[in-house]
Each structure stands twice: as structure tokens, then as C-alpha cells.
C-alpha positions as CSV (number, residue, x, y, z in Angstrom):
1,M,29.0,-16.8,4.7
2,R,26.2,-15.9,2.4
3,A,23.3,-18.3,1.7
4,P,23.6,-19.9,-1.7
5,V,21.8,-18.3,-4.6
6,I,18.5,-19.9,-5.8
7,G,19.1,-22.7,-8.2
8,L,18.0,-22.8,-11.8
9,G,15.2,-25.3,-11.1
10,L,13.6,-23.0,-8.5
11,L,14.1,-20.0,-10.7
12,L,12.3,-21.7,-13.5
13,L,9.4,-22.5,-11.2
14,V,9.4,-18.8,-10.0
15,L,8.7,-17.7,-13.5
16,G,6.9,-20.5,-15.0
17,N,4.4,-22.4,-12.8
18,S,0.9,-22.7,-14.0
19,I,-1.5,-19.9,-13.2
20,A,-3.7,-22.6,-11.8
21,E,-1.3,-22.6,-8.8
22,T,-1.6,-18.8,-8.4
23,A,-2.4,-18.3,-4.7
24,A,-5.5,-16.4,-3.8
25,Q,-5.0,-13.5,-1.4
26,A,-7.7,-12.2,0.8
27,E,-7.9,-8.9,0.7
28,S,-1.2,23.1,-0.3
29,A,-3.1,23.8,-3.4
30,A,-5.0,20.6,-2.9
31,A,-7.0,22.0,0.0
32,K,-8.4,24.8,-2.2
33,R,-9.9,22.5,-4.7
34,D,-13.6,21.5,-4.5
35,P,-13.6,17.7,-4.1
36,F,-17.2,17.4,-5.3
37,T,-16.9,18.9,-8.7
38,A,-19.5,18.0,-11.3
39,P,-18.6,15.5,-13.9
40,R,-16.7,17.0,-16.8
41,K,-15.0,15.8,-20.0
42,A,-11.9,13.7,-19.3
43,R,-8.7,15.6,-19.8
44,S,-7.4,13.0,-22.3
45,G,-4.5,15.0,-23.5
46,R,-3.2,16.5,-20.2
47,E,-0.6,15.3,-17.8
48,D,-1.7,14.8,-14.2
49,N,-0.4,17.2,-11.6
50,Y,1.5,14.5,-9.7
51,E,2.8,17.0,-7.1
52,E,-0.7,18.0,-6.3
53,V,-1.7,14.3,-5.9
54,L,1.3,13.8,-3.6
55,S,0.2,16.8,-1.5
56,L,-3.3,15.5,-1.2
57,A,-2.1,12.1,-0.1
58,H,-0.3,13.7,2.8
59,L,-3.4,15.7,3.8
60,F,-5.1,12.3,4.1
61,Y,-2.5,11.0,6.5
62,E,-2.9,14.1,8.6
63,G,-6.6,13.6,8.7
64,Q,-6.1,10.1,10.1
65,M,-3.9,11.2,13.0
66,A,-5.1,10.4,16.5
67,G,-4.2,11.6,20.0
68,D,-3.1,15.0,21.1
69,L,-2.7,16.6,17.7
70,P,0.3,18.9,17.0
71,A,-0.1,22.4,15.8
72,W,1.4,21.6,12.4
73,N,-1.5,19.3,11.4
74,R,-3.2,21.1,8.6
75,M,-6.5,19.3,9.2
76,L,-7.0,20.8,12.6
77,H,-10.5,22.2,13.2
78,G,-10.4,25.9,12.5
79,K,-7.9,25.7,9.7
80,P,-9.1,25.9,6.1
81,G,-10.8,22.5,5.4
82,G,-9.9,21.3,8.9
83,Y,-12.1,19.1,11.0
84,K,-9.8,17.3,13.5
85,K,-9.7,17.6,17.2
86,S,-7.6,15.7,19.7
87,A,-9.2,12.4,20.7
88,H,-8.7,9.0,22.3
89,L,-6.2,10.4,24.8
90,T,-6.6,7.4,27.2
91,D,-5.8,4.6,24.7
92,G,-3.8,1.9,26.5
93,K,-5.4,2.7,29.9
94,D,-6.7,-0.8,30.1
95,I,-3.1,-2.2,30.2
96,G,-1.5,0.8,32.0
97,V,0.4,2.1,29.0
98,D,0.1,5.4,27.2
99,L,-1.0,4.5,23.7
100,A,-2.4,7.9,22.6
101,G,-1.3,9.0,19.2
102,G,-0.7,7.1,16.0
103,F,-3.2,6.9,13.2
104,Y,-6.8,5.7,12.8
105,D,-6.7,2.8,10.4
106,A,-9.6,3.6,8.0
107,G,-13.1,4.9,8.1
108,D,-13.5,4.0,11.8
109,Y,-11.3,4.6,14.9
110,L,-9.4,1.3,15.2
111,K,-5.6,1.4,15.4
112,C,-4.0,-1.4,13.5
113,P,-0.2,-1.7,13.8
114,H,0.1,-4.4,11.2
115,A,-1.2,-2.2,8.3
116,L,0.2,1.0,9.8
117,A,3.8,-0.4,10.1
118,W,3.6,-1.6,6.5
119,T,2.4,1.8,5.4
120,M,5.2,3.6,7.2
121,A,7.8,1.4,5.7
122,N,6.5,2.1,2.2
123,L,6.3,5.8,2.8
124,A,9.9,5.8,4.0
125,F,10.9,3.7,0.9
126,S,9.3,6.2,-1.5
127,M,10.9,9.1,0.3
128,M,14.4,7.6,0.0
129,E,13.9,6.7,-3.7
130,F,12.1,9.9,-4.9
131,R,13.3,12.6,-2.5
132,E,13.5,15.2,-5.3
133,A,9.8,14.8,-5.9
134,Y,8.9,15.3,-2.2
135,T,11.2,18.3,-2.1
136,S,10.1,20.1,-5.3
137,S,6.4,19.6,-4.4
138,G,6.9,21.1,-0.9
139,N,6.0,17.8,0.8
140,W,9.4,16.7,2.2
141,D,9.0,18.3,5.7
142,V,5.4,17.1,6.2
143,A,6.3,13.6,5.0
144,V,9.2,13.5,7.5
145,R,6.8,14.6,10.3
146,I,4.2,11.9,9.3
147,V,6.8,9.1,9.3
148,K,8.1,10.3,12.7
149,W,4.6,10.5,14.1
150,G,4.0,6.9,13.1
151,A,7.5,5.7,14.2
152,D,7.1,7.4,17.6
153,W,3.8,5.7,18.2
154,L,5.0,2.3,17.1
155,M,7.8,2.6,19.6
156,K,5.2,3.2,22.3
157,A,3.2,0.3,20.9
158,H,6.3,-1.9,21.4
159,I,5.1,-2.0,25.0
160,K,7.8,-4.4,26.3
161,S,11.3,-4.4,24.8
162,G,14.4,-6.5,25.5
163,D,17.2,-8.3,23.8
164,A,15.7,-11.7,24.8
165,P,12.8,-12.5,22.5
166,E,10.5,-13.5,25.4
167,D,10.9,-10.1,26.9
168,N,9.1,-8.3,24.1
169,A,5.4,-7.5,23.6
170,F,3.6,-5.5,20.9
171,V,0.2,-4.0,20.4
172,G,-1.6,-6.0,17.8
173,Q,-4.8,-3.9,17.7
174,I,-6.6,-1.3,19.6
175,S,-10.4,-1.7,19.8
176,A,-12.7,-4.0,17.8
177,R,-16.4,-4.2,17.3
178,P,-17.3,-1.3,19.7
179,D,-15.7,1.1,17.3
180,H,-17.5,-0.4,14.3
181,W,-20.8,0.5,16.0
182,Y,-19.8,4.0,17.0
183,F,-20.6,6.6,14.3
184,G,-19.9,9.8,16.2
185,R,-17.0,12.1,16.2
186,P,-13.8,10.7,17.8
187,E,-13.5,13.4,20.4
188,H,-16.9,12.4,21.8
189,A,-16.3,8.7,21.9
190,T,-16.9,7.0,25.3
191,N,-16.9,3.3,24.2
192,S,-14.4,0.9,25.7
193,R,-11.2,0.4,23.7
194,T,-9.5,-2.9,24.5
195,T,-5.8,-3.3,23.7
196,Y,-4.9,-6.7,22.2
197,I,-1.3,-7.9,22.5
198,A,1.2,-10.1,20.8
199,D,3.8,-11.7,23.1
200,K,5.4,-15.0,23.8
201,D,2.0,-16.4,24.8
202,R,0.2,-15.1,21.7
203,P,3.1,-14.8,19.2
204,G,3.0,-13.1,15.9
205,A,6.0,-13.2,13.5
206,D,4.0,-11.4,10.8
207,L,3.1,-8.5,13.1
208,A,6.5,-8.2,14.7
209,S,8.2,-8.3,11.3
210,E,6.1,-5.4,10.1
211,Y,7.2,-3.5,13.2
212,A,10.8,-4.4,12.5
213,A,10.5,-3.3,8.9
214,A,8.9,0.1,9.8
215,F,11.6,0.7,12.5
216,A,14.5,-0.2,10.2
217,A,13.1,1.8,7.2
218,S,12.5,4.8,9.4
219,A,16.0,4.4,10.9
220,A,17.5,4.5,7.4
221,L,15.5,7.6,6.6
222,F,16.4,9.5,9.7
223,R,20.1,8.5,9.6
224,G,20.1,10.1,6.1
225,L,18.8,13.3,7.7
226,G,21.7,13.3,10.2
227,Q,19.5,12.2,13.2
228,D,21.8,9.4,14.2
229,A,20.7,9.1,17.8
230,Y,17.1,8.8,16.8
231,A,17.9,6.4,14.0
232,A,19.9,4.2,16.4
233,K,17.0,4.1,18.8
234,L,14.7,3.0,16.0
235,F,17.1,0.3,14.8
236,K,17.4,-1.2,18.3
237,H,13.6,-1.6,18.3
238,A,13.9,-3.2,14.8
239,Q,16.5,-5.7,16.0
240,Q,14.4,-6.7,19.0
241,A,11.2,-7.0,16.9
242,Y,13.0,-9.1,14.3
243,D,14.5,-11.5,16.9
244,F,11.0,-11.9,18.4
245,A,9.7,-12.9,15.0
246,K,12.4,-15.4,14.5
247,A,11.8,-16.9,17.9
248,Y,8.1,-17.2,17.5
249,P,7.3,-18.1,13.8
250,L,3.5,-17.9,13.8
251,N,0.9,-15.5,12.6
252,W,-0.7,-13.3,15.2
253,K,-4.4,-13.9,16.1
254,T,-6.8,-12.0,18.3
255,P,-8.5,-14.0,21.1
256,N,-11.4,-16.2,19.9
257,G,-14.5,-14.1,19.1
258,V,-12.7,-10.8,18.8
259,F,-12.9,-9.1,15.4
260,Q,-9.5,-8.9,13.8
261,A,-9.1,-6.1,11.3
262,Y,-5.9,-7.4,9.6
263,S,-4.8,-11.0,9.7
264,S,-2.3,-13.0,7.6
265,F,-4.2,-15.3,5.2
266,W,-1.5,-17.9,4.8
267,P,-0.2,-20.0,7.7
268,D,3.4,-19.4,6.4
269,G,2.8,-15.8,5.3
270,Y,5.1,-14.5,8.0
271,T,8.1,-15.8,6.0
272,A,7.7,-13.0,3.4
273,Q,7.2,-10.4,6.1
274,M,10.4,-11.6,7.8
275,A,12.2,-11.2,4.5
276,W,10.8,-7.7,4.3
277,A,12.1,-6.9,7.7
278,A,15.5,-8.5,7.0
279,G,15.9,-6.5,3.8
280,W,15.4,-3.2,5.8
281,L,17.8,-4.3,8.5
282,C,20.3,-4.9,5.7
283,K,19.5,-1.5,4.2
284,Y,20.5,0.1,7.5
285,D,23.4,-2.2,8.5
286,G,25.3,-4.4,6.1
287,E,25.9,-7.0,8.9
288,F,22.4,-8.1,8.3
289,C,22.7,-8.7,4.5
290,D,23.5,-12.4,4.8
291,E,20.3,-12.7,6.9
292,A,18.4,-10.8,4.2
293,V,19.7,-13.2,1.5
294,S,18.7,-16.2,3.5
295,Q,15.2,-14.9,4.3
296,F,14.6,-13.9,0.7
297,N,15.6,-17.4,-0.5
298,G,13.4,-19.0,2.1
299,A,10.3,-16.8,1.3
300,I,10.4,-17.1,-2.4
301,S,10.7,-20.9,-2.3
302,I,7.2,-21.1,-0.8
303,N,4.5,-21.5,-3.4
304,N,2.1,-18.8,-2.3
305,M,5.0,-16.3,-1.7
306,K,6.0,-16.7,-5.4
307,Y,2.8,-16.8,-7.3
308,G,0.6,-14.2,-5.7
309,L,0.2,-11.1,-7.8
310,G,-0.9,-8.6,-5.1
311,Y,1.1,-6.3,-3.0
312,D,-0.3,-5.3,0.3
313,Y,0.2,-5.8,4.1
314,D,-0.4,-9.5,3.7
315,A,1.4,-10.1,0.4
316,V,4.7,-8.4,0.7
317,M,6.9,-10.5,-1.6
318,P,6.9,-8.1,-4.5
319,G,7.9,-5.3,-2.2
320,V,10.7,-7.5,-0.8
321,A,11.9,-8.0,-4.4
322,A,11.8,-4.2,-5.1
323,L,13.8,-3.6,-2.0
324,V,16.4,-6.3,-2.8
325,V,16.8,-4.8,-6.3
326,S,17.1,-1.2,-5.0
327,I,19.9,-2.1,-2.6
328,D,21.5,-4.5,-5.2
329,L,21.6,-7.3,-2.7
330,E,23.9,-10.0,-4.0
331,P,23.7,-12.8,-5.0
332,V,19.8,-12.6,-5.2
333,A,19.3,-9.2,-6.8
334,A,19.1,-10.7,-10.3
335,V,16.6,-13.3,-9.2
336,A,14.5,-10.6,-7.4
337,K,14.5,-8.5,-10.6
338,L,13.5,-11.4,-12.8
339,Y,10.7,-12.4,-10.4
340,L,9.3,-8.8,-10.1
341,E,9.8,-7.6,-13.6
342,G,9.5,-10.8,-15.6
343,Y,6.6,-12.4,-13.7
344,V,4.7,-10.0,-11.4
345,L,4.8,-6.8,-13.4
346,A,4.5,-8.7,-16.7
347,K,1.1,-10.0,-15.5
348,W,0.0,-6.5,-14.4
349,E,1.1,-4.8,-17.6
350,D,-0.5,-7.4,-19.9
351,T,-3.4,-5.5,-21.3
352,S,-4.6,-8.5,-23.4
353,S,-6.0,-10.0,-20.2
354,K,-9.6,-8.7,-20.2
355,C,-12.1,-8.8,-17.4
356,P,-14.2,-10.5,-16.2
357,K,-11.9,-13.0,-14.5
358,E,-11.5,-14.5,-11.1
359,S,-10.1,-12.0,-8.7
360,Y,-7.0,-12.7,-6.6
361,S,-5.8,-15.2,-9.2
362,N,-5.5,-13.0,-12.2
363,V,-5.0,-9.4,-13.3
364,C,-7.5,-8.3,-15.9
365,Y,-8.3,-5.0,-17.6
366,T,-11.7,-3.4,-17.2
367,P,-13.3,-1.9,-20.3
368,K,-11.9,1.6,-19.4
369,G,-8.4,0.3,-18.7
370,L,-8.0,-0.4,-14.9
371,A,-5.6,-3.2,-14.1
372,Y,-7.9,-5.1,-11.7
373,Y,-6.8,-7.8,-9.2
374,S,-8.6,-7.6,-5.9
375,D,-12.3,-7.2,-5.1
376,W,-11.5,-5.6,-1.7
377,G,-9.4,-2.5,-1.9
378,T,-9.2,-2.8,-5.7
379,L,-7.2,0.5,-6.1
380,R,-5.0,-0.4,-3.1
381,N,-3.4,-3.2,-5.0
382,T,-3.3,-1.3,-8.2
383,G,-1.7,1.7,-6.5
384,N,0.8,-0.4,-4.6
385,M,1.8,-2.1,-7.9
386,M,2.1,1.3,-9.5
387,F,4.7,2.2,-6.8
388,L,6.7,-0.9,-7.5
389,A,6.5,-0.1,-11.2
390,T,8.1,3.3,-10.5
391,I,10.8,1.6,-8.5
392,M,11.5,-0.6,-11.5
393,G,11.4,2.6,-13.6
394,K,14.7,3.4,-11.8
395,Y,16.2,-0.1,-11.7
396,G,14.4,-2.3,-14.2
397,D,15.5,-3.5,-17.7
398,N,12.2,-2.3,-19.2
399,A,12.0,1.0,-17.3
400,E,10.0,2.9,-19.9
401,A,7.2,0.4,-20.0
402,H,6.9,0.4,-16.2
403,I,6.8,4.2,-16.0
404,C,4.2,4.5,-18.7
405,W,2.1,1.7,-17.2
406,A,2.1,3.4,-13.8
407,R,1.1,6.7,-15.6
408,S,-1.8,5.0,-17.4
409,Q,-3.2,3.6,-14.1
410,M,-2.8,7.0,-12.4
411,R,-4.8,8.6,-15.3
412,Y,-7.6,6.1,-14.6
413,I,-7.6,6.6,-10.8
414,T,-7.6,10.4,-11.1
415,G,-10.2,10.4,-13.9
416,T,-7.9,12.1,-16.4
417,S,-8.5,9.3,-19.0
418,T,-12.1,8.4,-18.0
419,G,-13.9,11.4,-16.5
420,K,-14.3,9.6,-13.2
421,S,-11.9,10.2,-10.2
422,Y,-11.5,7.9,-7.2
423,L,-9.3,10.4,-5.3
424,I,-11.1,12.9,-3.0
425,G,-9.9,16.4,-3.9
426,Y,-8.7,15.8,-7.4
427,G,-10.2,15.2,-10.8
428,P,-13.7,15.0,-12.2
429,D,-16.7,13.3,-10.6
430,Q,-15.0,12.5,-7.3
431,P,-16.5,10.1,-4.7
432,K,-19.1,12.0,-2.7
433,R,-19.9,9.5,0.0
434,P,-16.7,7.8,1.3
435,H,-17.1,5.1,4.0
436,H,-15.6,7.4,6.7
437,R,-17.6,8.0,9.8
438,Q,-16.7,11.6,10.6
439,S,-17.2,12.8,7.1
440,A,-20.9,12.3,7.4
441,C,-21.0,14.7,10.4
442,N,-21.2,18.5,10.5
443,V,-17.8,20.2,10.6
444,D,-19.0,22.7,13.3
445,Y,-21.2,21.9,16.3
446,Q,-22.3,23.6,19.4
447,E,-22.1,22.1,22.9
448,P,-23.8,20.5,24.7
449,C,-23.6,17.3,22.9
450,R,-25.6,14.4,24.2
451,K,-25.0,10.7,23.7
452,V,-27.5,8.9,21.5
453,E,-27.4,5.4,20.1
454,N,-24.3,4.9,18.0
455,G,-23.2,8.5,18.2
456,T,-24.0,12.0,19.5
457,C,-26.4,14.9,18.8
458,C,-25.2,18.3,19.6
459,A,-27.2,21.5,20.1
460,G,-29.5,22.1,17.2
461,E,-28.9,18.7,15.6
462,T,-31.7,16.2,15.1
463,G,-32.1,12.9,13.2
464,A,-29.8,12.5,10.2
465,N,-28.3,15.9,11.0
466,C,-26.7,14.4,14.1
467,C,-23.4,12.5,14.1
468,N,-24.7,9.0,14.4
469,L,-25.9,6.0,12.5
470,D,-28.7,8.0,10.8
471,S,-26.2,10.5,9.3
472,F,-23.9,7.7,8.2
473,M,-26.6,5.7,6.5
474,S,-28.1,8.7,4.7
475,D,-27.5,9.2,1.0
476,A,-26.5,12.8,1.5
477,P,-23.0,13.8,0.2
478,A,-20.3,13.9,2.8
479,K,-20.2,17.1,4.9
480,I,-16.5,16.8,5.6
481,K,-14.0,16.5,2.7
482,V,-11.6,13.7,3.4
483,L,-9.0,15.2,1.2
484,G,-6.5,12.8,-0.4
485,G,-8.5,9.7,0.5
486,L,-8.3,7.0,-2.1
487,V,-11.5,4.9,-2.1
488,G,-11.6,1.1,-2.7
489,G,-12.6,1.5,-6.3
490,P,-14.9,0.1,-9.0
491,D,-15.9,-3.4,-10.0
492,Q,-14.6,-5.2,-13.1
493,S,-17.2,-3.3,-15.2
494,D,-16.0,0.1,-14.0
495,K,-19.1,0.5,-11.9
496,F,-18.8,2.5,-8.7
497,P,-22.1,2.9,-6.7
498,D,-20.7,5.7,-4.4
499,I,-22.7,4.4,-1.4
500,R,-21.4,5.3,2.1
501,N,-22.1,2.0,3.6
502,D,-20.4,0.1,0.8
503,Y,-17.1,-0.5,2.7
504,Q,-15.9,-2.8,-0.1
505,R,-15.7,0.0,-2.6
506,S,-16.1,3.3,-0.8
507,E,-13.9,3.0,2.3
508,V,-10.6,4.9,2.6
509,A,-7.7,3.6,4.6
510,M,-4.0,4.2,5.5
511,D,-2.8,1.2,3.6
512,F,-5.0,2.1,0.6
513,N,-2.9,5.3,0.2
514,A,0.5,3.8,0.9
515,G,1.8,2.6,-2.5
516,F,-0.4,5.2,-4.3
517,T,1.6,7.9,-2.5
518,G,4.9,6.4,-3.6
519,A,3.6,6.1,-7.2
520,A,2.7,9.8,-7.2
521,A,6.2,10.6,-6.0
522,G,7.8,8.4,-8.6
523,L,5.7,9.8,-11.5
524,A,6.4,13.3,-10.3
525,A,10.1,12.5,-10.4
526,F,9.9,11.0,-13.9
527,D,7.7,13.8,-15.2
528,A,10.4,16.3,-14.0
529,Q,12.9,14.2,-16.0
530,R,10.6,14.3,-19.0
531,K,10.3,10.5,-19.0
532,T,6.5,10.5,-19.2
533,R,6.5,12.6,-22.3
534,T,6.8,9.7,-24.7
535,C,3.9,7.7,-23.1
536,S,0.8,7.3,-25.1
537,N,-2.5,8.5,-23.6
538,H,-4.1,5.1,-24.3
539,G,-3.5,1.7,-22.9
540,T,-0.2,1.2,-21.1
541,G,1.3,4.0,-23.1
542,V,4.4,2.1,-24.0
543,P,5.8,3.9,-27.1
544,A,8.2,1.3,-28.3
545,C,9.3,-2.1,-27.4
546,K,12.6,-3.1,-25.8
547,K,14.6,-5.3,-28.1
548,V,15.5,-8.8,-26.7
549,P,18.9,-10.1,-27.8
550,D,19.0,-13.1,-30.2
551,Y,18.1,-16.4,-28.6
552,T,17.4,-15.1,-25.1
553,Q,14.3,-15.2,-23.0
554,C,11.3,-13.1,-24.2
555,G,8.3,-14.6,-22.4
556,G,6.8,-17.2,-20.1
557,L,4.9,-20.4,-19.9
558,G,2.1,-21.9,-22.0
559,D,0.3,-24.3,-19.6
560,S,-2.1,-27.2,-19.9
561,R,-5.1,-25.0,-19.3
562,G,-4.5,-23.0,-22.4
563,N,-3.0,-20.0,-20.7
564,T,-0.1,-18.5,-22.7
565,D,2.2,-15.7,-21.5
566,G,4.1,-15.5,-24.8
567,L,5.9,-12.2,-25.3
568,W,6.3,-10.1,-22.2
569,P,4.6,-6.7,-22.5
570,G,6.9,-4.0,-23.8
571,Y,9.4,-6.5,-25.4
572,C,10.0,-7.5,-29.0
573,C,12.4,-9.8,-30.8
574,P,15.0,-8.7,-33.4
575,A,14.0,-8.6,-37.0
576,G,13.6,-12.0,-38.5
577,Q,12.9,-13.7,-35.1
578,V,9.8,-14.4,-33.1
579,C,9.1,-15.2,-29.5
580,Q,8.3,-18.9,-29.3
581,P,8.4,-21.7,-26.7
582,N,11.8,-23.1,-26.0
583,N,10.8,-25.6,-23.3
584,Q,7.9,-26.0,-20.8
585,Y,9.1,-22.9,-18.9
586,F,10.6,-20.3,-21.2
587,W,10.0,-18.6,-24.5
588,I,13.0,-17.2,-26.4
589,C,13.6,-15.1,-29.5
590,K,14.6,-17.3,-32.4
591,A,14.1,-17.6,-36.1
592,A,10.7,-18.7,-37.2
593,V,10.4,-22.3,-38.4
594,P,9.5,-22.3,-42.2
595,Q,6.0,-23.5,-42.9
């Protein structure tokens, strides 16, 4: 029996609560391009090459791969633009488990399954929704290999598995501070790498749910490719991880005093991640759809799950809604669409909200047109929301507005509309000093290499020409091109200092690229369908409004603090009617009252 649909009162709250209650949330052709081109005039009238952007994004994932690297990795040392060598082959030795492989998280050498699993689920999501773009751009096969590389390692990181929840254990993080203080090449690292675990004694429903989502999403992808046995293996891991999450409903924490790279900000944040996992279980097996409905209802009823405007590893509710809409999960699909399209995306697409404003509570627009939400990983949240906008470009009621908004934000990120790119390998005036340790080192070196404080110096290298803290802290441009890396991004005034040690704005990371990759795929698909041709090159680019039927909802709440949503972006009322408050929650299109 399915769980009951959300009632009208709760639905009103989902769309109408005061912004004061908004919850704060803590944080190839491509290889031939010169990523450090001099600034040039913005290409204001030109369409971005979305297929090239998509190719670059996958080069970045290959550059983040760890372990015994396969021959197909295009970033291998010796290949054009390559710099990678196999490294960290003894990960897991401290607990007697082979944990070599996977991906490095960001600009250091930590491995973080929480963010990695979330990234893999989003990549699989975008591949299933926009396969034609992956295929036409020549990225399908490499994308499949990348998801499999991640899924294979996550199965290794599910270090104990069993049908009883207490029989399961998961890697929560590999290494901590020691890797933050190592600035050498990964193949020369000798620092200790401790493995931190989630199990019945240190539970983590948030972490296990991300594992479950990644396993189930990958299972759905590979079943679609005819790899039924592999898909079934993944799905078994997904079920076990999900059952563990249900049995131990707490967020995972590292031991006291240990640096934790990714943690869930809200005590009940795991509820959204469980809904994310349940949605993917339902996608693979309809027997889990009642569970997905129940988890969706439970998660969206919690205040911070409803009103946060970000989408990232710790704020997954908008992604849950997009998934629910895409699989048409009844009876909650309509609620999910209204929440995502009528509340979350409406806030992101409202260009009248101008910066500066308090981050994590509002979306505001910078002077040059970036939709700005988070101070940390600014472009991560924008790119992730661009991906959801492209999903709603397929399923939403205001599809044209969502597509054109995603395009406008892509034009900002790539520098097409501003003359300043934030994607390494594409566009004008690209970042020159990403917060990425190996990029500050020489591509080629000669043995012997000796260990020095915080790194190594190889034959002929001295001072800042070594691969150590001195090279990392220098203001010299990067020596290695981290192709496809999306940096954190500018501030609310469009200022980007391009300083290597500015990890707030210059770091690159797996999860920074996750939604951005999906957005590139979506826009490539829509461009091929000529659906971007009517978009303006300014603002959100919405060419015309979507007419709202007489006397139906057209906007949101005006609250006691003077905030007014009014007409939703991209909508307009029929001739002779205006969008005006109908009650404390909704605005509707109705005839203007004579003055």
C-alpha cells in the first residue's frame, strides 16, 4: 500500500513559508586547447560548444583517478597533456583491505566516498537522461568507464556486506590532515593514510544512503547496457547499504580530532539522502517505489529539507525531486514538480534578486549575471542547479525558461558572456592557479627524487621548482593543466583573485564538476534539438512567457519582512488579468481590481 500523498496544508508550506526560515547550508579536441589563453573579447553572440565542455569534464575525472591506472586513461604521463602515474597502491593496508583505486576528491589526495558516491549517481543520472549528447560528442564510452571505475571502487569500499544491517561496514574517508600537508606528487607520497569506517558502532545513514544511491543508479545504467549480472551485483550492494541506513539513522562522524572533509550539516539531513537512495532503488526495481514515496514524504516534511535552495552532497532534496519527476513516481510526482519548479528553480531564475545578499539563504545575481548562492564552491551549486534545470527542460511545465536559464549560466561560467572563464581548458581568461597540488609541479622529472618537507625535490629541482610547499605557494601559473576542472568561482562582485592557496574560490573537486557535467550534456542535447536558438544572449534569455490559465496559481508568498515572490520567472497572466495575492500563500491570475 502506498503512503498517502502530502496534504494541501503541507504543500502550501512547501511553497510558501517565509524566506526567514530558509535553512542555511554549509557548504578529444579539448586537450588541444591552450587553457591559459590571454583575455579576449567575450563571444557575446556565439553558442557555447557544449560537446567540448562535456569532453573536458570527463578529462577532469580521468585526472582525478587513483590507484593502478588503466591504459585507457587519457591523462597518463606520456600521453598528450598527460601527467598521471599510478599511486597510493597500498590504500587500506591499515585495515587489511585493498582500497587502491577510486578517485582523489579535490586538490589533495583524500578519498571521500560521501561526495564521490553523490557524484557517481549524478553522472549516471545525466547519462540516462541525455544519452544522445554523450553519444554524439564521443563521450559515452569514457563516461561508462568512469562510472564503472567509481562503482567498482565503492564496492571495494563496502568493506563488509551482509543482509543483516549490523554486518555491514563502509569506508567513510581515507586519510585526513597528513594529506593536506603533503604537496608532492601522489606517486612519491609516503605519509600514512588512515582508513576511517562507518559501521554499527559509528553509524552513518547519510553516508550509507549515498553508497546505496550510487550503487542503484549505476545498476540502472548498466542494466540498460545489457550487463545484467553486473547490475544485479551493484543492486545487492545498494539494498544492503540502504538497510544499514534505515537501521542506523544518524549522520556519520570521524573520531574526535580527525579532520572530516565532508559532513552532513543538519542532524536530520540523512532523511533526504535516504529519499535519494530510495528513489534510485525504485528506478531499478518497482518493488521499492512505495518505499520511495514514503521517504520522499518524510524528507520534504522536514523544514530544512524543504527550504534550502542548494543542491550538493549535503543538500540533495532538489535532486530527489528531479528524480521523482523523471520516473513519474505517483502519487508524489506532482508535488515534487511543484516544489522543484515552483519554489527552488523559481528562486534561482529570479533575476530581480540582486547581490549582495546573505549567502546560503538567498540566490542573488552578480553584476555580470551569475546566480550566486554559496560562498564555498559557488559554481558547484550553480552548476548543480543548471543540471536540474535541464532535467526540468525535459519534464517541467516551463521547460523553455529552464533551458534558457541553464544556458545563460553556462555562458557566464565559460566566459562566453563575460570574457572570463572558470573552466580550465575552455574560454577566455581561464584560471591560471587552481588549488590543485600536482598542478604546481613539473610534468617531467628525473630520478632520484629526495623527500623534503611537505614534498619532494627531484634531480635538477631546487626551491620553488621542486614539488613541495614552496612551489604550491608561489604565484607562478600552474605547470600542469588540470583540463576540465571547474574552480570554486567568484564572489558576489564577480571578483576572482586566481590565487592557488585560495581554496574557497580556486579549488577544483569531483563534486564541483558533477552537476556541471550533466548541465553540459543537457544543453548539448537541447542545442541539437535547436531548443537553445530562441534564448536571448542576455539575462536568463527567456524569449516569451508561459501563459497561466485564468484564476490559477502564478506566484508565491509575500511575507512579513517585505519579501515578495509575485509572478514566477517566465510566467505571465492572460490579457486583462494580473498576478496578485489570493491568500497568505498563493498568488493567482485574476482581473485587476478597479482603482
